C-alpha positions in Angstrom: 39.6 6.6 20.8 40.9 7.3 17.3 38.4 8.7 14.7 39.2 5.8 12.4 38.0 3.3 15.1 34.7 5.2 15.3 34.2 5.0 11.5 35.1 1.4 11.2 31.5 0.1 11.6 30.4 2.5 8.8 33.2 1.6 6.4 30.8 -0.3 4.1 28.5 2.7 4.0 31.3 5.1 3.2 32.9 2.9 0.5 32.2 3.8 -3.1 29.3 1.9 -4.7 30.1 -1.1 -6.8 27.7 -2.1 -9.6 27.3 -5.7 -10.3 28.3 -6.8 -13.7 26.8 -9.2 -16.2 23.6 -11.1 -15.7 23.7 -10.7 -11.9 22.6 -7.1 -12.4 19.2 -8.2 -13.6 16.2 -7.2 -11.5 14.5 -9.9 -9.5 11.1 -8.1 -9.9 9.3 -7.6 -13.2 7.8 -4.1 -13.4 4.7 -3.9 -15.7 3.3 -0.8 -17.2 -0.1 0.1 -15.7 -3.0 -0.8 -17.8 -4.3 2.4 -19.4 -7.3 0.8 -21.1 -8.8 -0.7 -18.0 -8.6 1.8 -15.0 -9.2 0.5 -11.5 -12.6 2.1 -10.9 -12.5 1.3 -7.1 -9.3 3.4 -6.8 -10.7 6.1 -9.0 -13.9 6.3 -6.9 -12.0 6.3 -3.6 -9.6 9.0 -4.9 -12.3 11.3 -6.2 -14.6 10.7 -3.2 -11.7 11.5 -0.8 -10.9 14.6 -2.7 -14.5 15.7 -2.7 -14.8 15.1 1.1 -11.6 17.0 1.8 -12.8 20.0 -0.3 -16.1 20.0 1.6 -14.3 19.9 4.9 -11.9 22.6 3.8 -14.7 25.0 2.8 -16.7 24.2 6.0 -13.6 24.9 8.1 -12.9 28.1 6.2 -16.5 29.4 6.8 -16.2 28.7 10.5 -12.8 30.4 10.6 -14.3 33.5 8.9 -17.2 33.7 11.3 -14.8 33.3 14.3 -12.6 36.1 12.9 -15.6 38.4 12.4 -16.8 37.6 16.0 -13.4 38.4 17.5 -12.9 41.5 15.5 -16.3 42.9 16.4 -17.3 43.0 12.7 -20.5 41.0 13.3 
């Protein structure tokens, strides 16, 4: 089988990109700037709460790892 026959299904992927011209290039979706004066307090609370819980878990896990290291090394 010739290499060109293998690449035939991918010819559209390998072709150079063509940009639409004129008004057809307009986006179908309207992107708004996020509201800076009215934050979404639910998202803020969930983000900060998750961050806090992850830090607590990280510190707890670190302390357990230090105790395990000391136990295995015979330091304690």
